[in-house]
Structures are given as structure tokens and as C-alpha cells.
C-alpha positions in Angstrom: 16.0 -88.2 36.8 13.8 -85.2 37.7 10.7 -86.0 39.7 7.4 -84.4 38.5 6.0 -83.0 41.7 2.4 -82.6 42.6 2.9 -78.9 43.0 4.0 -78.7 39.4 1.2 -80.6 37.8 0.3 -79.2 34.4 -3.2 -79.4 33.0 -3.3 -81.9 30.2 -6.1 -79.9 28.6 -7.3 -76.3 28.9 -10.4 -76.6 31.0 -12.2 -73.3 31.4 -15.5 -72.7 33.0 -17.3 -69.6 34.2 -16.7 -68.7 37.8 -19.1 -65.7 38.0 -22.4 -64.8 36.6 -20.7 -62.0 34.8 -18.4 -64.2 32.8 -18.8 -65.8 29.4 -19.9 -69.4 29.9 -17.6 -71.9 28.2 -18.0 -75.7 28.3 -14.9 -77.7 29.1 -13.1 -78.7 25.9 -10.2 -80.9 24.8 -9.7 -79.1 21.5 -7.6 -76.2 22.8 -3.8 -76.6 22.8 -0.8 -74.4 23.0 -0.6 -74.6 19.3 -4.0 -73.1 18.5 -4.7 -71.1 21.7 -3.4 -67.9 23.2 -3.7 -66.2 19.8 -6.5 -63.7 20.1 -8.2 -61.3 22.6 -11.0 -63.8 22.9 -8.4 -66.4 23.9 -7.0 -64.0 26.5 -10.5 -63.5 27.9 -11.1 -67.3 28.2 -7.7 -67.7 29.7 -8.3 -65.1 32.5 -11.6 -66.7 33.2 -9.7 -69.9 33.7 -7.4 -68.2 36.2 -10.4 -67.0 38.2 -11.8 -70.5 38.0 -8.5 -71.8 39.4 -8.6 -69.4 42.3 -12.2 -70.5 42.9 -11.1 -74.1 43.1 -8.4 -73.4 45.7 -10.8 -73.3 48.6 -12.8 -76.3 47.4 -9.9 -78.6 48.2 -8.5 -79.7 51.6 -9.3 -77.5 54.6 -10.2 -74.2 53.0 -8.1 -71.2 54.0 -11.1 -69.2 55.3 -12.0 -72.2 57.6 -8.5 -73.0 58.6 -7.8 -69.4 59.5 -10.7 -69.5 62.0 -9.8 -72.9 63.4 -6.4 -71.8 64.4 -7.5 -68.4 65.8 -8.9 -67.5 69.2 -12.4 -67.1 67.6 -13.1 -70.8 67.1 -12.2 -74.4 68.0 -12.0 -77.1 65.4 -15.3 -78.7 66.1 -16.8 -81.1 63.5 -18.5 -84.4 64.3 -17.8 -86.4 67.4 -16.7 -89.5 65.4 -14.9 -87.6 62.6 -11.2 -87.7 62.2 -9.1 -85.4 64.4 -7.4 -83.3 61.7 -9.2 -80.2 62.7 -8.4 -80.6 66.4 -4.7 -81.4 65.5 -4.4 -78.1 63.5 -6.4 -76.2 66.1 -4.0 -77.3 68.9 -0.8 -77.1 66.7 0.0 -80.6 67.9 0.6 -83.5 65.5 0.4 -86.0 68.4 -3.3 -85.4 68.5 -3.6 -87.2 65.2 -0.1 -88.5 64.0 -1.6 -89.9 60.8 -2.7 -86.5 59.5 0.7 -85.5 58.1 -1.1 -84.8 54.8 -3.9 -82.7 56.3 -3.2 -79.9 53.9 -1.9 -81.8 50.9 -5.0 -81.1 48.7 -4.6 -77.4 49.6 -1.0 -77.5 48.4 -1.9 -79.1 45.1 -4.8 -76.7 44.4 -2.7 -73.6 45.0 -0.1 -74.8 42.5 -2.7 -75.6 39.9 -4.1 -72.1 40.3 -0.6 -70.6 40.0 0.1 -72.7 37.0 -2.9 -71.2 35.1 -1.7 -67.7 35.9 1.9 -68.5 34.9 0.9 -70.0 31.5 -1.2 -66.9 30.6 1.6 -64.5 31.7 4.1 -66.5 29.7 1.9 -66.4 26.5 1.2 -62.6 26.6 3.6 -61.7 23.8 2.1 -64.2 21.4 -1.4 -62.9 21.7 -2.7 -60.4 19.1 -3.9 -57.6 21.2 -5.0 -55.5 18.2 -3.0 -52.6 19.6 -5.3 -52.5 22.6 -2.6 -51.8 25.2 -5.0 -51.0 28.0 -6.8 -54.3 27.6 -3.5 -56.2 27.6 -2.4 -54.5 30.7 -5.7 -55.2 32.4 -5.5 -58.9 31.6 -1.9 -59.0 32.9 -2.9 -57.1 36.0 -5.7 -59.6 36.8 -3.5 -62.6 36.3 -0.7 -61.1 38.4 -3.2 -60.2 41.2 -4.6 -63.7 41.3 -1.0 -65.2 41.4 -0.1 -62.8 44.2 -3.3 -63.8 46.0 -2.5 -67.5 46.0 1.1 -66.9 47.0 0.1 -64.7 49.9 -2.0 -67.5 51.3 0.8 -69.9 50.9 3.6 -67.8 52.3 1.5 -67.2 55.4 0.6 -70.8 55.8 4.0 -72.4 55.1 6.4 -69.5 54.7 9.0 -71.4 52.6 7.4 -72.6 49.4 8.8 -73.4 45.9 8.5 -70.2 43.9 7.4 -70.6 40.3 6.8 -67.6 38.1 6.6 -69.6 34.9 5.4 -73.1 34.1 8.0 -75.7 35.1 8.5 -79.3 36.1 11.8 -78.8 37.9 12.2 -80.2 41.4 13.1 -76.8 43.0 13.7 -76.1 46.7 11.7 -73.8 48.9 12.4 -70.1 48.5 13.0 -67.8 51.5 9.9 -65.7 52.4 11.4 -62.5 51.1 11.7 -63.9 47.6 8.0 -64.9 47.6 7.0 -61.5 49.1 9.0 -59.8 46.4 6.9 -61.5 43.6 3.7 -60.8 45.5 4.6 -57.1 45.9 5.7 -56.6 42.3 2.6 -58.3 41.0 0.3 -56.2 43.2 2.2 -53.0 42.3 1.7 -53.8 38.6 -2.0 -54.5 39.2 -2.5 -51.3 41.2 -0.9 -49.3 38.4 -2.5 -51.1 35.4 -5.7 -52.6 36.6 -9.1 -51.3 35.5 -10.6 -48.4 37.4 -14.1 -49.6 36.8 -15.9 -51.9 39.1 -17.1 -55.2 37.5 -18.6 -58.0 39.6 -16.2 -61.0 39.8 -13.2 -59.1 38.5 -10.3 -57.5 40.3 -9.4 -53.9 39.6 -6.7 -51.5 40.7 -8.5 -50.7 43.9 -8.6 -54.3 45.0 -4.9 -54.5 44.3 -4.2 -51.4 46.4 -6.3 -52.9 49.2 -4.5 -56.3 49.1 -1.1 -54.5 48.9 -2.0 -52.7 52.2 -2.9 -56.0 53.8 0.4 -57.6 52.6 2.3 -54.6 53.9 0.8 -54.8 57.4 1.3 -58.6 57.6 4.9 -58.7 56.4 6.1 -55.7 58.4 4.3 -57.0 61.5 5.3 -60.7 61.3 8.9 -60.0 60.4 9.3 -56.7 62.3 10.3 -54.7 59.3 9.8 -51.1 58.4 8.9 -51.6 54.7 7.7 -54.3 52.4 10.8 -56.0 51.0 12.3 -52.6 50.1 9.6 -51.9 47.6 6.7 -50.3 49.5 7.0 -47.9 52.4 4.4 -47.2 55.0 3.5 -43.9 53.4 3.1 -45.7 50.0 0.9 -48.4 51.5 -1.3 -45.8 53.1 -1.5 -43.7 50.0 -2.9 -46.7 48.1 -5.7 -47.1 50.7 -6.4 -43.3 50.7 -6.7 -43.6 46.9 -9.6 -46.1 47.4 -11.4 -43.8 49.9 -10.9 -40.9 47.4 -12.4 -43.0 44.6 -15.7 -43.5 46.4 -17.5 -40.9 44.2 -16.7 -42.9 41.0 -16.5 -46.5 42.2 -19.4 -46.4 44.6 -17.5 -48.2 47.4 -18.8 -47.6 50.9 -20.2 -49.2 54.0 -23.5 -51.1 53.7 -25.6 -49.1 56.1 -26.8 -52.0 58.3 -24.1 -54.6 59.2 -26.4 -57.6 59.3 -27.3 -57.0 55.7 -23.8 -58.0 54.6 -24.5 -61.7 55.5 -27.3 -63.9 54.0 -28.2 -65.7 57.2 -28.0 -62.7 59.4 -30.3 -60.8 57.1 -32.9 -63.5 56.8 -36.1 -64.0 58.8 -38.8 -66.7 58.7 -42.2 -65.7 57.3 -44.9 -65.4 60.0 -46.9 -68.2 58.4 -43.7 -70.3 58.0 -44.0 -70.7 54.3 -40.5 -69.3 53.4 -38.0 -66.7 54.4 -37.6 -63.0 53.8 -34.3 -61.2 53.5 -32.8 -57.7 53.7 -29.4 -59.0 52.3 -27.5 -56.4 50.4 -26.6 -59.0 47.8 -23.5 -60.3 46.2 -21.1 -57.6 44.9 -22.7 -54.9 47.2 -21.0 -51.6 47.7 -18.7 -52.8 50.4 -17.1 -55.6 48.3 -13.7 -54.9 46.8 -12.9 -58.5 46.0 -14.7 -61.8 46.5 -14.2 -65.4 45.4 -17.3 -66.1 43.4 -19.5 -69.2 43.8 -22.5 -70.4 41.8 -25.2 -72.9 42.4 -24.3 -75.1 39.4 -21.8 -77.4 41.0 -22.2 -81.1 40.0 -20.2 -84.3 40.0 -19.4 -84.1 36.3 -16.6 -81.6 36.6 -18.4 -78.3 37.2 -17.1 -77.4 40.7 -18.0 -73.7 40.9 -20.1 -74.1 44.2 -18.9 -73.2 47.6 -17.8 -76.6 48.9 -16.4 -75.4 52.2 -19.5 -73.6 53.5 -21.1 -76.9 54.5 -18.4 -77.5 57.1 -19.6 -74.5 59.1 -23.3 -75.3 59.4 -24.9 -76.6 62.6 -24.1 -80.3 62.9 -26.8 -82.2 61.0 -29.6 -79.9 62.1 -31.8 -77.2 60.4 -32.8 -74.2 62.4 -34.5 -72.2 59.7 -33.2 -69.8 58.3 -29.9 -71.5 59.3 -29.1 -74.8 57.5 -27.4 -77.9 58.4 -23.7 -78.7 58.0 -20.8 -80.6 59.6 -20.2 -78.5 62.8 -16.7 -77.1 62.2 -15.5 -73.9 63.9 -17.5 -73.9 67.2 -17.2 -70.4 68.6 -15.5 -69.6 71.9 -18.0 -68.1 74.4 -15.3 -65.6 75.3 -15.7 -64.0 71.9 -19.5 -63.8 72.2 -19.2 -62.2 75.6 -16.5 -59.7 74.5 -18.8 -57.7 72.2 -20.1 -54.4 73.6 -23.7 -54.6 74.7 -25.0 -52.4 71.8 -22.8 -53.9 69.1 -25.1 -55.0 66.3 -22.3 -57.2 65.0 -22.8 -59.6 67.9 -26.1 -61.0 66.7 -25.2 -60.6 63.1 -22.0 -62.7 63.5 -22.8 -65.5 66.0 -25.6 -68.1 66.3 -26.2 -68.4 70.0 -28.3 -71.6 70.4 -29.6 -71.0 73.8 -30.1 -67.3 73.5 -32.0 -67.8 70.3 -34.2 -70.5 71.7 -32.7 -73.2 69.5 -32.8 -76.7 70.9 -29.5 -78.0 69.6 -28.8 -81.7 70.0 -25.0 -81.9 70.6 -24.8 -85.7 70.8 -22.9 -85.8 67.5 -21.0 -82.5 68.0 -17.3 -82.2 68.9 -16.1 -79.3 71.0 -19.6 -77.9 71.5 -19.7 -74.5 73.1 -23.3 -73.3 72.5 -22.2 -70.9 69.7 -21.3 -71.1 66.0 -20.8 -68.6 63.2 -23.7 -66.9 61.4 -21.8 -65.1 58.6 -20.8 -68.2 56.6 -23.4 -70.9 57.1 -25.8 -72.9 54.9 -29.4 -71.7 55.0 -32.7 -73.5 55.0 -36.2 -72.4 54.0 -39.7 -73.8 53.9 -41.0 -75.2 50.6 -44.3 -76.7 49.7 -44.4 -80.5 49.4 -46.8 -81.0 46.5 -47.6 -84.6 47.6 -48.6 -83.7 51.2 -49.6 -80.1 50.8 -47.4 -79.3 53.8 -44.5 -76.9 54.0 -41.3 -78.7 54.8 -37.7 -77.6 55.6 -35.2 -77.7 52.7 -31.7 -76.4 52.2 -31.9 -73.1 50.3 -29.3 -74.3 47.7 -31.3 -77.5 47.0 -34.6 -75.5 46.9 -33.0 -73.4 44.1 -31.9 -76.4 42.1 -28.5 -77.4 43.5 -27.5 -81.0 43.1 -27.2 -81.2 46.9 -26.4 -79.0 49.9 -22.8 -80.2 50.2 -21.5 -78.8 46.9 -24.3 -76.5 45.8 -23.8 -73.6 48.3 -23.4 -70.3 46.4 -22.5 -67.7 49.0 -19.3 -65.8 47.9 -16.3 -65.5 50.1 -15.7 -61.8 50.5 -11.9 -61.4 50.7 -11.7 -57.6 51.1 -14.4 -55.2 52.3 -14.4 -51.4 52.4 -14.4 -51.5 56.2 -11.0 -53.1 56.1 -9.7 -50.3 53.9 -10.8 -47.8 56.5 -9.3 -49.7 59.5 -6.0 -50.4 57.7 -5.7 -46.7 56.7 -6.4 -45.7 60.3 -3.8 -48.2 61.5 -1.2 -46.8 59.1 -1.7 -43.3 60.5 -4.1 -41.6 58.1 -4.8 -38.0 59.1 -8.5 -39.1 59.0 -7.8 -42.1 61.3 -10.4 -41.1 63.9 -13.1 -40.5 61.3 -12.4 -43.8 59.6 -12.4 -45.6 62.9 -15.6 -44.0 64.0 -17.4 -44.8 60.7 -16.9 -48.5 61.3 -18.0 -48.3 65.0 -21.0 -46.1 64.2 -22.2 -48.5 61.6 -22.2 -51.2 64.4 -24.3 -48.9 66.6 -21.5 -47.8 68.8 -20.2 -44.4 70.0 -16.8 -42.9 69.2 -13.7 -44.3 70.9 -10.2 -42.9 70.8 -8.3 -44.3 67.8 -5.2 -46.3 68.8 -3.4 -49.4 67.6 -4.8 -51.4 70.5 -8.3 -50.2 69.9 -8.1 -50.8 66.1 -6.9 -54.4 66.7 -9.8 -55.0 69.1 -12.2 -53.5 66.6 -10.9 -55.7 63.8 -11.7 -58.8 65.8 -15.4 -57.9 66.1 -15.7 -56.4 62.6 -14.1 -59.3 60.8 -15.0 -62.3 63.0 -15.2 -65.5 60.9 -13.9 -63.8 57.8 -10.5 -65.5 58.0 -8.5 -62.4 59.2 -8.3 -62.7 63.0 -5.4 -65.3 63.1 -3.3 -63.3 60.8 -4.0 -60.1 62.7 -2.7 -61.8 65.8 0.4 -63.2 64.1 1.4 -59.8 62.8 1.4 -58.5 66.4 4.2 -61.1 67.2 4.3 -64.8 67.7 4.3 -64.5 71.5 1.2 -62.2 71.5 -0.6 -64.6 69.2 0.3 -67.7 71.2 -0.7 -66.2 74.6 -4.0 -64.9 73.1 -4.9 -68.2 71.5 -3.7 -70.5 74.4 -6.6 -71.8 76.4 -7.6 -74.5 78.9 -11.4 -74.9 79.2 -14.2 -77.5 79.1 -16.1 -78.2 76.0 -18.4 -81.1 75.2 -17.6 -84.0 72.8 -20.8 -85.8 72.1 -22.4 -84.4 75.2 -19.5 -85.5 77.4 -17.2 -83.0 79.1 -13.7 -82.7 77.4 -10.8 -80.7 78.6 -9.7 -78.6 75.7 -6.1 -77.4 75.9 -4.2 -75.3 73.4 -0.6 -74.7 74.6 1.2 -71.4 73.8 4.5 -73.3 73.4 3.0 -75.4 70.6 2.3 -72.3 68.6 5.6 -70.5 69.3 7.7 -73.6 68.5 6.1 -73.6 65.0 6.2 -69.8 64.6 2.5 -70.1 63.9 3.2 -71.9 60.6 1.4 -75.0 59.3 2.9 -78.4 58.5 4.1 -79.0 55.0 2.4 -82.1 53.5 4.5 -85.2 53.9 3.6 -86.4 50.5 5.2 -83.3 49.0 8.4 -83.8 51.0 8.5 -87.5 49.9 7.9 -86.7 46.2 10.7 -84.2 46.3 13.2 -86.8 47.6 14.0 -84.5 50.5 14.4 -81.3 48.5 11.5 -79.9 50.5 11.9 -79.8 54.3 9.4 -79.6 57.1 8.7 -76.5 59.1 10.1 -76.4 62.6 8.1 -78.1 65.3 6.1 -80.3 63.0 8.6 -83.1 62.7 
């Protein structure tokens, strides 16, 4: 008898809710079924909103990809609380013996990815039964968005686990893992379709052809680097990947894409300052969906415990452990920053203070008695924020989490900072890396925005620049891996002293633990068990 696997779970009802302020709000309902849905253009619009909602939910389960990508890089240690479980440390050190019971550390991630993919697959399967009213362009745009979102989910998965069951239509079959090339072929074809048929206009919360071209460039660079290939599964050449990026640069006059003039204004916490009279905070934040954003996973303040889960649930992991330092808010202390990263920035690099909270340098008296792997540094780009609000009973101003001050249920699920997946700066640096005739200009634009002078463009200098430009954005680990497993392992490996609960701890990450696993994550044991052995574990994690 076939086993119904968790990764194939079907939704028993069609639950759609808005994932961006720009989308039509729709309350969850149980009245929609295959029999009366997927009929009209309005149904298609609700269905694609459901696909975005599914992508939004991916990172609200398990250890979110943006967090995990930093934990396993050379930017951060696992951190978290001194008495918390050791799952973050286990993943950080690529060593299951650190916490042998955490064989399902990424099980909720696995489930969430397949739920998201299921939504996209259902919509794509139903395309022919929808009455598009002869609006071919709209049909193609809906399909382009669904295929982009499916590719986005699979690209995360293939990098994390490499061999995953490949589903391009709804199914409850117990299927084996597919080789990486099969998954990359689906990803590539989906993004090629989206790049050709996606909208040219820029609409907050929606992907367009430019986002598809940018993500295709990222996929090309990762695949050809990690697997030492000259093209992307025989479908996209280097020149074609570059042309897609050049198209984005050429579109600036009509799309409005570009670099936000001041780097710190990309990030809410970096752009915030406390009022002189300590009655609130002021900001120069460029805002959500600013000119540099090509694609972001959207979050709202309206998360609750009644099924509306559209808040950023992972941001709280990155806040200072249990302590407010207004405008910085409290959180659970994950991803403590390596001092070596802070010290590596050039002296005049404005990205240094915009990216890193340096407790001592900023005069912040951090109590590390409940902090694991304390280094004196944490990230500033993605962190909860706090402000001062008037207590009407006492007449005094008190510190409160910004999300709660704006009506969120609580600071854990009510964070609303978007996760910016793709910025225009990345387009410039990828194009420079792929050999654009404007490579020096593109490279210099990024450095000049950071307050730095020109430097000769080269692969080595670009990779260094990417570390500082995209620190804590979930890119560094994958940039290392695409330079080769041995390069990544030797760069990440470390033996140093941190503090667990104020007590010295020798932190060791072994290069051999990374190379033995080829940089891949462990497949959840629950999924292997449910498959009756059809799924097999990645090397080194047994």
C-alpha cells in the first residue's frame, strides 16, 4: 500500500490569505473545492495569492533558510540561549554528535517546502480549465509567477539537500529522490518561462520578468560553481545568463531599479535613531519595496494564533538575547557574529556599522549570562526593533517592541520586516562576475555607495565584496560553496573561544565535517522513515 508522505500533504481546503498589502484580502474559507474553483480569472488571482502565501509560510517553519544560511557560514555562529537545545550548534558544526537527537532539525522546513510547491503545482495543473477571457498575457503572467515561486522553493531545497523528490504535479506517490540535474532542469525551465512571459511592470509583492532573470543568474552561478560545469544543465550558457542581468540594468529607465543612495537606509534598524528626548525613534529607512528590491518575501503585522501567519516569525531569533537596546529589540540570540567579519571591513566602509551591532563599540551593556556563543557582535540588518511609548497610567515613556507598539499580537510572531531575496546590487555584482564589458563600472558603483574608492575588478575581489555587501542576507554560505567544497570548508573551519553563559567555551568547526557532507544538510529522519527507506540520508549524516 502506498504511504502518504508528509512532503506530499494536500490541503484539505483552499486556504488563501493576503501576503502583501498590495493583494486582495480574502478570509480563509472551506467552501472552495476543485469542483467550483479554478474557473475564472478571479479564481486565478486568488490562487496565485495562495501561492505567494505558501512561499511566505516556508520560512515560518523550522530553522528558516535565511537564518540557517548564516548559521552555517563563516559570518556567524549558531548562538541562541545558553540553556536552549543544541540544534543550531549541531548544524553550525556539521556534527550530529553535538546533538544526536536532532535528526529532525529540518523536518518542518521539508514539510513547508512541499506544501508551498503543492499550491503552485495545483494552479499550474488547472490552468487549462480556467476561462481566461482570451487574455493570453494575463494567463502567461499568472503561470510565470507560479513557476517562479516553484523554482524558488526547489532552488532552496536542492542546495540544502541536493537529492529531493521532484514533483511537478500534485501526487501522493512514494517517489525516490531525483538527481540534482533533474531538479535544476525544472528550476531552469520555470525561470526561463518566467523571464520570457512575466510582467515587465514593477508591482510590490509580485515577481516579474526581471526578478526571474536575476534569480536565473544566481542559479547559473551556483550550479556551474558547485558542480564545476560550463553551463546550466545544457539550457543556459554563461553569455545567456549575463544577458539576462544586462537586460535588468538596461531596464532601469522604465523599472526604476537602482541602488538606494545610502546603504544604511536599506535596513530598518540601521536607519533608526532614538529621539533626543527619548520619546520615540526617527528613521531614514528607504521603505519596503524600495528601488533596490527586485524580489522580497513579504510580511505583515497581522499574524495571530488563529491561523493568520503572515508575520515574520524568524526575525525574533536574531534579536539580542532577551534585551532591548533601543532602537534594537529583543530576541533569542541566534547568529552571533564572528569578530573576524567585523574586523575585515575596510575602515571607511559604511556597511560595517549598518550591518553589525557591536555591543562594546556602541556602548551597549549586554548581559551575556543567558547567551550561547557570545562574541560581542550580532547582526543589525535583520533584527527586531524597539521604541519608546507613553505609558498612560504612569505618564512615563517605556520601551516596547515596535511590532507590539503598532498592534501586533506579540513580538514573536508580529515582526513585519520583509526578507529581501534579490537586490539590484546583486545584479551588478553578478554581471561583473560573469564578465560584463561594464564589469569595472558595476563593481565600482557598489563600492562607491559604501563610501569606498575604486578597486580592480576580479573574481577574488568580487567574492570579497559580496561578503560585505550581502552579510546576513543568506548568501555568503552559498557563495563559498560555489567556489568549491574545500574552499568553503577551509574558510568556515575555526577554533576559537566564545562564551556560553559567560563561561569560556572552545568553539571548533572542523573542515572535514563539512567536506564529508559536501556542504549538504541532513534529510529529516521522519521523512526517511515515512518513505519506508525509499528516501536515503545524505553522506556523512548517518
